[in-house]
Structure formats: structure tokens, C-alpha cells
C-alpha positions as CSV (number, residue, x, y, z in Angstrom):
1,X,-0.1,0.0,0.0
2,X,1.2,3.5,-0.7
3,X,2.5,5.8,2.1
4,X,-0.1,8.3,3.6
5,X,-2.9,7.2,1.2
6,X,-5.7,4.8,0.9
7,X,-5.2,1.4,-0.7
8,X,-4.6,2.1,-4.4
9,X,-7.2,1.5,-7.1
10,X,-6.1,-0.7,-9.7
11,X,-5.9,1.2,-13.0
12,X,-8.3,0.7,-15.7
13,X,-7.3,-0.6,-19.0
14,X,-6.0,1.8,-21.6
15,X,-8.5,3.1,-24.0
16,X,-7.6,4.2,-27.5
17,X,-6.1,7.7,-27.5
18,X,-5.9,7.8,-23.6
19,X,-3.0,8.7,-21.6
20,X,-0.8,5.7,-20.3
21,X,-2.5,4.1,-17.4
22,X,-0.4,3.1,-14.4
23,X,-0.4,2.7,-10.6
24,X,-0.9,5.7,-8.5
25,X,2.2,7.3,-6.8
26,X,3.0,5.5,-3.5
27,X,5.2,3.1,-1.9
28,X,4.4,-0.8,-1.8
29,X,4.5,-2.2,1.7
30,X,5.2,-5.7,2.9
31,X,2.1,-7.7,4.0
32,X,3.6,-11.2,4.4
33,X,6.3,-12.8,6.4
34,X,9.9,-12.8,4.8
35,X,11.5,-16.0,3.7
36,X,14.5,-17.1,5.7
37,X,16.7,-19.5,3.7
38,X,19.5,-19.6,6.6
39,X,18.8,-20.6,10.2
40,X,19.2,-18.1,12.9
41,X,22.3,-19.8,14.1
42,X,23.7,-19.5,10.5
43,X,23.2,-15.7,10.5
44,X,24.8,-15.5,14.1
45,X,27.9,-17.5,12.8
46,X,28.3,-15.1,9.8
47,X,28.0,-12.1,12.0
48,X,30.7,-13.6,14.4
49,X,33.0,-14.4,11.4
50,X,32.6,-10.7,10.3
51,X,33.6,-9.4,13.8
52,X,36.5,-11.7,13.7
53,X,37.7,-10.3,10.5
54,X,37.4,-6.7,11.9
55,X,39.1,-7.4,15.0
56,X,42.0,-9.5,13.8
57,X,42.5,-8.5,9.9
58,X,40.9,-5.1,9.8
59,X,39.9,-2.8,7.0
60,X,42.1,-0.3,5.2
61,X,40.9,3.3,4.7
62,X,42.6,5.4,2.3
63,X,41.8,8.8,3.8
64,X,43.8,10.0,6.8
65,X,41.0,12.1,8.2
66,X,38.8,9.0,8.2
67,X,41.4,7.0,10.1
68,X,41.8,9.6,12.7
69,X,38.1,9.2,13.5
70,X,38.6,5.6,14.2
71,X,41.7,6.1,16.2
72,X,39.8,8.5,18.5
73,X,37.2,5.8,19.0
74,X,39.9,3.4,20.2
75,X,40.2,1.3,17.0
76,X,43.8,-0.1,16.5
77,X,45.7,1.4,13.4
78,X,48.3,-0.4,11.5
79,X,51.7,0.6,11.0
80,X,50.7,1.7,7.5
81,X,48.6,4.2,8.9
82,X,45.6,3.0,7.0
83,X,44.7,-0.4,8.4
84,X,41.9,-0.3,11.0
85,X,41.0,-2.9,13.3
86,X,37.6,-2.5,15.1
87,X,36.7,-4.0,18.3
88,X,33.3,-5.8,18.6
89,X,31.9,-3.4,21.4
90,X,32.4,-0.6,18.7
91,X,30.6,-2.3,16.1
92,X,27.7,-3.3,18.6
93,X,27.5,0.2,19.7
94,X,27.3,1.5,16.0
95,X,24.4,-1.0,15.2
96,X,22.5,0.2,18.2
97,X,22.5,3.8,17.1
98,X,21.9,3.4,13.2
99,X,18.1,3.9,12.6
100,X,15.8,1.2,11.2
101,X,13.5,3.5,9.4
102,X,13.6,7.1,8.5
103,X,12.1,9.6,5.7
104,X,14.1,11.0,2.7
105,X,12.3,14.2,1.4
106,X,13.1,16.0,-1.8
107,X,12.0,19.3,-2.9
108,X,8.5,18.2,-3.3
109,X,7.4,17.0,0.2
110,X,4.7,14.9,-1.4
111,X,7.3,12.9,-2.9
112,X,9.0,11.8,0.4
113,X,9.7,8.2,0.8
114,X,10.1,6.0,3.9
115,X,13.3,3.8,3.9
116,X,13.1,0.8,6.2
117,X,10.5,-1.1,8.0
118,X,8.0,-2.7,5.8
119,X,8.5,0.0,3.1
120,X,9.7,-0.8,-0.5
121,X,11.4,1.7,-2.6
122,X,12.6,1.5,-6.3
123,X,15.2,3.7,-8.2
124,X,16.2,4.2,-11.7
125,X,19.3,2.6,-13.1
126,X,22.7,4.2,-12.3
127,X,25.9,4.5,-13.8
128,X,26.2,3.0,-17.3
129,X,28.3,4.9,-19.7
130,X,26.0,3.6,-22.8
131,X,22.5,3.6,-23.5
132,X,20.4,1.9,-26.3
133,X,17.0,1.9,-28.0
134,X,15.4,0.2,-31.1
135,X,15.5,3.4,-33.0
136,X,19.2,4.7,-32.4
137,X,20.8,1.6,-31.3
138,X,23.6,1.5,-28.8
139,X,25.6,4.7,-28.2
140,X,27.6,6.7,-25.6
141,X,25.1,8.7,-23.2
142,X,24.5,12.2,-23.8
143,X,22.8,15.0,-21.5
144,X,19.7,14.6,-23.6
145,X,19.7,10.8,-23.2
146,X,20.4,11.4,-19.3
147,X,17.5,14.0,-19.3
148,X,15.0,11.4,-20.9
149,X,15.8,8.9,-18.5
150,X,15.1,11.2,-15.5
151,X,11.8,12.3,-17.3
152,X,10.7,8.5,-17.5
153,X,11.7,8.3,-13.8
154,X,9.5,11.3,-13.1
155,X,6.7,10.1,-15.3
156,X,6.2,6.5,-13.8
157,X,4.8,6.5,-10.3
158,X,6.3,3.2,-9.3
159,X,9.8,4.8,-9.5
160,X,10.5,6.6,-6.1
161,X,13.9,8.0,-6.5
162,X,16.3,9.2,-9.2
163,X,19.7,7.9,-9.3
164,X,22.6,10.3,-10.2
165,X,23.3,9.1,-13.8
166,X,20.7,6.8,-15.4
167,X,23.3,7.0,-18.2
168,X,26.4,9.1,-18.0
169,X,26.3,12.2,-20.0
170,X,29.6,11.7,-21.8
171,X,29.2,14.8,-23.8
172,X,29.7,17.0,-20.6
173,X,33.4,17.5,-19.3
174,X,33.9,15.4,-16.4
175,X,34.7,18.4,-14.1
176,X,31.2,19.9,-14.5
177,X,29.4,16.7,-15.3
178,X,27.8,16.5,-11.6
179,X,26.7,20.2,-11.9
180,X,24.7,19.6,-15.2
181,X,23.5,16.3,-14.1
182,X,22.2,17.6,-10.7
183,X,20.6,20.6,-12.5
184,X,18.6,18.3,-14.9
185,X,17.7,15.9,-12.1
186,X,16.2,19.0,-10.0
187,X,14.5,20.7,-13.0
188,X,13.1,17.6,-14.6
189,X,11.9,15.6,-11.3
190,X,10.7,16.5,-7.9
191,X,11.5,13.0,-6.6
192,X,14.4,12.2,-4.3
193,X,17.9,13.1,-6.1
194,X,21.2,11.4,-5.8
195,X,24.6,12.9,-4.7
196,X,27.8,12.1,-6.4
197,X,30.7,10.9,-4.1
198,X,33.4,11.3,-6.4
199,X,35.1,13.9,-4.3
200,X,34.3,16.0,-1.3
201,X,33.8,19.1,-3.6
202,X,31.5,17.4,-5.9
203,X,29.2,16.4,-2.8
204,X,29.3,19.9,-1.6
205,X,28.3,21.3,-5.0
206,X,25.3,18.8,-5.0
207,X,24.3,19.5,-1.4
208,X,24.3,23.2,-2.0
209,X,22.0,22.7,-5.3
210,X,19.8,20.4,-3.4
211,X,19.5,23.1,-0.7
212,X,18.7,25.6,-3.2
213,X,16.0,23.7,-4.7
214,X,14.5,23.0,-1.2
215,X,14.8,26.7,-0.3
216,X,17.4,26.0,2.6
217,X,21.0,26.4,3.4
218,X,23.4,23.6,3.1
219,X,23.6,23.1,6.9
220,X,19.9,22.8,7.1
221,X,20.3,19.4,5.3
222,X,21.5,18.0,8.5
223,X,18.0,18.0,10.0
224,X,16.5,16.1,7.2
225,X,17.7,13.3,4.8
226,X,17.3,14.6,1.3
227,X,19.4,12.7,-1.0
228,X,21.2,9.3,-1.2
229,X,24.5,7.8,-2.5
230,X,26.1,4.4,-3.1
231,X,29.4,3.7,-1.2
232,X,31.1,0.8,-2.8
233,X,34.1,-0.9,-1.1
234,X,37.3,-1.6,-3.1
235,X,37.1,-5.1,-2.1
236,X,38.6,-6.9,-0.6
237,X,38.8,-5.0,2.8
238,X,39.4,-1.5,1.4
239,X,37.7,1.9,1.2
240,X,39.5,4.1,-1.5
241,X,39.8,7.8,-1.0
242,X,36.5,9.0,-2.6
243,X,34.5,6.2,-0.9
244,X,36.0,6.9,2.5
245,X,35.6,10.6,2.5
246,X,32.1,10.4,0.8
247,X,30.9,8.1,3.7
248,X,32.2,10.7,6.1
249,X,30.5,13.5,4.3
250,X,27.3,11.8,4.0
251,X,27.1,11.1,7.8
252,X,28.2,14.7,8.4
253,X,25.3,16.1,6.5
254,X,22.8,13.3,7.8
255,X,22.3,12.0,4.1
256,X,21.5,8.3,3.4
257,X,24.5,6.1,2.5
258,X,23.8,2.7,0.7
259,X,26.9,0.8,1.8
260,X,27.3,-1.9,-0.8
261,X,30.7,-3.9,-0.8
262,X,32.0,-4.7,-4.3
263,X,31.5,-8.3,-3.5
264,X,32.4,-11.0,-6.2
265,X,32.5,-14.4,-5.0
266,X,35.5,-16.2,-6.4
267,X,37.2,-12.9,-7.4
268,X,37.2,-10.2,-4.7
269,X,35.6,-12.4,-2.0
270,X,36.0,-16.2,-1.3
271,X,34.4,-18.7,-3.7
272,X,32.0,-20.0,-0.9
273,X,28.7,-17.9,-0.4
274,X,29.1,-18.0,3.5
275,X,32.8,-16.9,3.3
276,X,31.8,-14.1,0.6
277,X,28.9,-12.8,2.5
278,X,30.7,-12.8,5.8
279,X,33.6,-10.8,4.3
280,X,31.2,-8.4,2.5
281,X,29.3,-7.9,5.7
282,X,32.5,-7.2,7.6
283,X,33.3,-4.4,5.1
284,X,29.8,-3.0,5.6
285,X,30.0,-3.0,9.2
286,X,33.3,-1.1,9.1
287,X,31.5,1.7,7.0
288,X,28.7,1.7,9.3
289,X,31.1,2.2,12.3
290,X,32.4,5.2,10.5
291,X,28.9,6.8,9.9
292,X,27.8,6.4,13.5
293,X,31.2,7.7,14.8
294,X,31.0,10.8,12.7
295,X,27.2,11.4,13.5
296,X,25.3,8.9,15.7
297,X,22.0,8.1,14.2
298,X,23.1,8.8,10.5
299,X,21.0,6.9,8.0
300,X,22.4,4.0,6.6
301,X,21.3,1.1,4.6
302,X,23.2,-2.2,4.1
303,X,23.9,-3.9,0.7
304,X,26.1,-6.6,2.2
305,X,25.5,-9.6,0.0
306,X,27.4,-11.3,-2.9
307,X,27.4,-12.0,-6.7
308,X,29.6,-14.7,-8.0
309,X,31.6,-14.6,-11.0
310,X,31.4,-16.8,-14.0
311,X,34.6,-18.9,-13.5
312,X,35.0,-19.3,-17.1
313,X,35.0,-15.6,-18.2
314,X,35.6,-13.8,-14.7
315,X,32.4,-11.6,-15.4
316,X,29.8,-11.1,-12.7
317,X,27.0,-13.6,-12.8
318,X,24.3,-11.2,-12.3
319,X,21.0,-13.2,-12.1
320,X,22.5,-16.5,-11.1
321,X,20.8,-18.8,-8.5
322,X,23.8,-18.0,-6.2
323,X,23.5,-14.2,-6.6
324,X,19.8,-14.4,-5.5
325,X,20.5,-16.7,-2.6
326,X,23.3,-14.3,-1.6
327,X,20.8,-11.4,-1.9
328,X,18.3,-13.2,0.4
329,X,20.9,-14.2,3.0
330,X,22.1,-10.4,3.1
331,X,18.4,-9.4,3.7
332,X,18.3,-11.8,6.6
333,X,21.3,-10.2,8.2
334,X,20.0,-6.8,7.6
335,X,16.9,-7.9,9.6
336,X,18.9,-9.3,12.4
337,X,20.5,-6.1,12.6
338,X,17.5,-3.9,12.4
339,X,18.9,-2.0,9.3
340,X,17.3,-1.1,5.9
341,X,18.3,-3.2,3.2
342,X,19.4,-2.4,-0.5
343,X,19.1,-5.0,-3.4
344,X,19.3,-4.5,-7.2
345,X,17.7,-5.4,-10.4
346,X,20.7,-6.9,-12.3
347,X,21.1,-8.6,-15.6
348,X,24.3,-9.7,-17.7
349,X,22.1,-9.8,-20.8
350,X,23.3,-7.6,-23.7
351,X,19.8,-7.1,-25.0
352,X,16.2,-6.7,-23.3
353,X,15.5,-10.1,-24.2
354,X,14.4,-13.5,-22.5
355,X,17.7,-13.5,-20.6
356,X,17.2,-9.9,-19.2
357,X,13.6,-10.8,-18.3
358,X,14.3,-14.1,-16.3
359,X,17.4,-12.7,-14.5
360,X,15.4,-9.5,-13.5
361,X,12.4,-11.5,-12.4
362,X,14.6,-13.7,-10.4
363,X,16.2,-10.6,-8.5
364,X,13.2,-9.0,-7.9
365,X,11.3,-12.0,-6.5
366,X,14.4,-12.5,-4.3
367,X,14.2,-8.9,-3.4
368,X,10.5,-8.8,-2.7
369,X,10.5,-12.2,-0.8
370,X,13.3,-11.0,1.4
371,X,11.8,-7.7,2.6
372,X,14.1,-5.5,0.7
373,X,13.8,-1.9,1.3
374,X,15.5,-0.1,-1.6
375,X,15.9,-1.8,-5.0
376,X,18.7,0.1,-6.9
377,X,18.9,0.0,-10.7
378,X,15.3,-1.2,-10.6
379,X,14.4,0.1,-14.1
380,X,16.7,0.1,-17.2
381,X,19.8,-1.9,-16.2
382,X,21.5,-3.9,-19.0
383,X,24.6,-5.5,-20.1
384,X,26.1,-6.0,-16.6
385,X,25.9,-2.2,-16.0
386,X,27.5,-1.0,-19.1
387,X,24.4,0.0,-20.8
388,X,20.9,1.6,-19.9
389,X,18.2,0.4,-22.1
390,X,15.0,2.5,-22.8
391,X,13.0,-0.3,-23.6
392,X,14.5,-2.4,-20.7
393,X,13.3,0.6,-18.4
394,X,9.9,0.2,-19.4
395,X,9.8,-3.5,-19.3
396,X,11.1,-3.3,-15.7
397,X,8.3,-0.8,-14.8
398,X,5.7,-3.6,-15.9
399,X,7.6,-5.9,-13.4
400,X,7.8,-3.6,-10.7
401,X,4.1,-2.8,-11.0
402,X,3.3,-6.3,-11.0
403,X,5.4,-6.8,-7.6
404,X,3.4,-3.9,-6.0
405,X,0.1,-5.4,-6.8
406,X,1.5,-8.8,-5.6
407,X,2.1,-7.1,-2.2
408,X,-1.5,-5.9,-1.8
409,X,-3.2,-7.8,0.9
410,X,-6.0,-10.2,-0.1
411,X,-9.4,-9.0,1.6
412,X,-11.4,-12.1,2.8
413,X,-14.6,-11.1,4.1
414,X,-18.4,-11.5,3.4
415,X,-18.3,-9.3,0.5
416,X,-15.3,-10.7,-1.3
417,X,-16.5,-14.3,-0.7
418,X,-19.5,-13.5,-2.8
419,X,-21.5,-16.2,-1.6
420,X,-24.8,-14.7,-2.6
421,X,-23.4,-14.3,-6.1
422,X,-22.4,-17.9,-6.2
423,X,-26.0,-18.8,-5.2
424,X,-27.3,-16.6,-8.1
425,X,-25.2,-18.0,-10.8
426,X,-25.4,-21.6,-9.7
427,X,-23.8,-24.5,-11.5
428,X,-23.0,-24.0,-15.2
429,X,-23.5,-20.3,-15.2
430,X,-21.1,-17.6,-15.8
431,X,-19.9,-14.4,-14.0
432,X,-19.3,-12.0,-16.9
433,X,-22.5,-10.1,-16.4
434,X,-23.2,-10.1,-12.8
435,X,-23.5,-7.0,-10.8
436,X,-20.4,-7.5,-8.9
437,X,-18.4,-8.1,-12.2
438,X,-19.8,-5.0,-13.8
439,X,-19.3,-2.7,-10.9
440,X,-15.5,-3.9,-10.5
441,X,-14.2,-5.2,-13.8
442,X,-12.2,-2.0,-14.4
443,X,-10.2,-2.3,-11.2
444,X,-10.6,-6.1,-10.3
445,X,-7.3,-7.0,-11.7
446,X,-3.9,-5.5,-12.8
447,X,-4.1,-4.1,-16.2
448,X,-0.8,-4.8,-18.0
449,X,1.3,-2.0,-19.4
450,X,3.3,-4.3,-21.9
451,X,1.9,-7.7,-21.7
452,X,-0.6,-8.8,-24.5
453,X,-3.5,-11.3,-24.1
454,X,-4.6,-10.9,-27.7
455,X,-4.9,-14.0,-29.8
456,X,-2.6,-14.9,-32.6
457,X,-4.6,-13.3,-35.3
458,X,-5.4,-10.1,-33.4
459,X,-1.7,-9.8,-32.6
460,X,-0.7,-10.1,-36.2
461,X,-3.3,-7.7,-37.4
462,X,-2.1,-5.2,-34.8
463,X,1.7,-5.3,-36.0
464,X,3.0,-8.6,-34.6
465,X,5.2,-6.7,-32.2
466,X,7.0,-8.6,-29.5
467,X,7.2,-7.2,-25.9
468,X,10.5,-5.0,-26.5
469,X,8.9,-3.4,-29.7
470,X,5.7,-2.6,-27.4
471,X,8.0,-1.2,-24.7
472,X,9.5,0.9,-27.3
473,X,6.3,2.6,-28.1
474,X,5.3,3.1,-24.4
475,X,8.7,4.9,-23.7
476,X,8.1,7.0,-26.7
477,X,4.5,7.8,-25.5
478,X,5.6,8.4,-22.0
479,X,8.2,11.0,-23.1
480,X,5.4,12.8,-25.0
481,X,3.0,12.7,-22.1
482,X,5.7,13.7,-19.5
483,X,5.0,17.0,-17.9
484,X,7.9,18.9,-16.1
485,X,7.1,19.5,-12.5
486,X,6.7,22.9,-11.1
487,X,9.7,24.8,-9.9
488,X,9.8,28.3,-8.5
489,X,11.5,30.5,-11.4
490,X,13.5,32.1,-8.6
491,X,14.9,28.7,-7.4
492,X,15.4,27.7,-11.2
493,X,17.5,31.0,-11.8
494,X,19.3,30.4,-8.6
495,X,20.3,26.9,-9.6
496,X,21.5,28.0,-13.2
497,X,23.4,30.8,-11.5
498,X,25.2,28.3,-9.1
499,X,26.0,26.0,-11.9
500,X,27.4,28.9,-14.1
501,X,29.4,30.2,-11.2
502,X,31.1,26.7,-10.2
503,X,31.7,26.0,-14.1
504,X,33.6,29.4,-14.1
505,X,35.5,28.3,-11.1
506,X,36.6,25.1,-12.9
507,X,34.0,22.6,-11.4
508,X,35.4,19.9,-9.4
509,X,37.9,17.2,-10.5
510,X,37.7,13.6,-9.4
511,X,39.8,12.6,-6.2
């Protein structure tokens, strides 16, 4: 069910010439028990192994200021001045202070999302340098492609947060790319935006722009989470300079950090799931401790899980059974800690084809059955993260809406049992024209966005299009129906002036 609203009405089927019908804005909520695939004793054993790794081996942080934070807390610092060994008491104290549920509020407060608890949140794809569609093929991303993905993320209600680069705008110089990306995100969407953690200056630029959009000062962000970022470890057991400093800045400004170790079983982690997940979890816990040392209560979500590599090619096995099991075990650990959990909608397929569909379905079912709170890359991911697909974006929207409808509770009462209707129809009758059917047929069931139930003859007559071709049509229609959200003209001018000033100053290089 969506947050702060009544139970959503199922959308009516599309009529010829009508706007694209979709589910109303709102967050799905979990109504069913989560599936545990490992015993409670197994989860406790993984936790103990993670603590042992932190105490005896430690994690390297390539940022002197971060290491000082750990040192002041009583952690043991190695002779290299970078390795940090963390005692279990410090870890337990950090776990106790990290919140299990909180709100993230964008410039439009009606688009606020709740992270944690029984709430589910979906984001756009993030990070690919390339994009593709059936019309123009595969290509490097541009600012216009970037903007169109943001428009789609704004248009479809099942998307709750806009990831920073649904595709990298490669036509914009790196030192100012974060400025133009953030500007477009704030102009074209009023949903939760993303902050880039490639350098401290970049983060401050984005914080300033979000503050301008929200009508506040940068320091005022500390009272309300308003953005989010992924923090990837440089596995095994390392945080590089941008990620270490980025994690510290997110905590200082009370913004959401999704701590997601780059865990590849058989490559950056042990080949066994238990070993990979316990090492991944140790890396996550080290980052969690940092956030709570910097600011107790700073919002964090864990992404401690693992994906295996294909031992023939060395490539990530996104969508494999082991990846789905790793996702579910990671969710169990998150529930054990009382932390929000982040999963992903991954596929290694190079096209929006059957492989992409079954791998995405597997990832999303594993996520939903595990009580995941945030699904990153929920729409558009393709090619192991090297390409964003416009058709895949819409195909994923279909799956996400179906997941949301699956999570709606089934009402069982005298009205829904329909006993009187059963008596009136009797043996051998039908229900097509009963009063109950006539009154409820438009909202009784989910009306697909892409899927077709036409018979073969009608399908051929209508162009014999497959699902990807139908998704192409829907994405084009969505862009034509998209309406830019209202932005105060003074705020819009202030954002553009900020970008112009920072560009004149040279922008911000990568660390």
C-alpha cells in the first residue's frame, strides 16, 4: 500500500487515445512474512566471522582524516597508517545507534519516501556509460539521453528516487558533469535526487544545489535526509579515498549512505557464499561504524551480499541462483541488525531479451520475498551495468508494478467471498454479467502496461510486435506525455546561476 494514502485502486485498461494508465504514486508495503533461507544460528555465525575479520585483519581506509576518526574511538591503527581494526564493542554500539527507518524528503514533500521498516522503494538505473533503444541503437550517453531517463523516472509513479546518472552524459566534461546532471535532475523531477561521491567538492556542490531547490541552506540538510548515494568498497577489505571521504561527508550531513561492498564471490571474495557474505558484511560494518562515529543516528542502508563470477569468463554472474541466494541471506542479516536493506535489479544480458527478463524476475522476486527496502537499478539496467536501455526501463516498470500489486493484501470478508453471487449464478453459469463483475471489472485485476493477451490473429493484425517493440512505443509515449514538475522560477534561476559560477571556477575534479 502507498504511504499516507488509501489502498490504491487498480488502474483501468487503456482506451484508444487515452494517456498511459499506471499505478498511482505510493510505496508498496510488505504484508507477508519474509522468507529465511538460513537458520538463525547460521546468521549469528556469519556475524561472528565478520567481527573476527574486523578485529584480527581489519579494513584499510585510504583517507587520513577518516583513520583519525577511528583512532579517536579506540580502534587499532596499523603501521601503514591506513589499516583499521575495530573491536566488537564499537561495532555493537554503532549498530545500536543506526536507525531502522527514516524519511528521505526531496524538494516536493509529497514525494518523500520512507526507507526501512515494511516499505519498499524503487530507483532508476545508475551509472552505465552507454544507452540504447531500438531506434538509435547502442551509443555513448549524452545529456539529452540522461534527461530522457530522468523524465521517465519522473513519469512512472512506481519509481521513487532518481539515481544520479541513469546514463553518463559523456558529452559533458567530467569536472562539471555532476553540476549539469544535478541541474537536470532537479529541473526535470521532484523525486529524491542522488549525490555524487567522487570528491568532497562534488558532494558539496550537489548538497548546495539540493539545498537551493529545497529553499534552505546546506547546513539545514543535517536536519532532514534529502538525498542518497551508493558507497562501494574496493574489495577485499578496502575503502578508497573518494568512498571513505564520501561516507564521512554523507554522515556529517545526515544523508543516506547505501553501503554496498563490491562483492564478487570467487574474485574479490571467497568462492563460498558463506565466506563471501561474511567478508562483505565485515566491510559494510566497518563503513557503518564510521558513519555512527561521525554522527550517531546517521541514516544507513546495508547492501552486504554477494554476486558470483562466471569462473570461465571472470564476469559477474548477475541473475544467477547464487546471486539470488546471496541477496536473500544479506536481507536476513539486515533484519537481524534492524537495518534497511538495499538490493538491485541486475542482468548480464546484452539485450532486453528473455535472459534479461528471467534474470530481472529472479532478482526482484528474491528482493521482494526477502523484505528488501530499496531496489537500486530497478528500471533500465542492461549488459552488466555497461548500458541503460530505454525499452528495458519500461519492461522493468511492468515487473515493478506487478510486484507492487502482488504485495497488496487479499481481503477476505463476506463481501469478497461473494456467497450470494455464487448462489445466484449456480452450476453451469458464468460471471461476466453479474452486478459484482460489472461494478468492479475495471479495477478488479492488474491491467498490463506491456503484456498482451490478444490471440494470434489479432496480434498479427496489430503489427505482430514483441514485448520489446511494445516497450519502445510506451517509452516514446511516456516522453510525449511527460510534464515537467513545477519549480519556482527564482529557484530555477538560482540553480542555473550556481552552475554557471561553479563552471567558471573550474568545477570539481575527481579525487
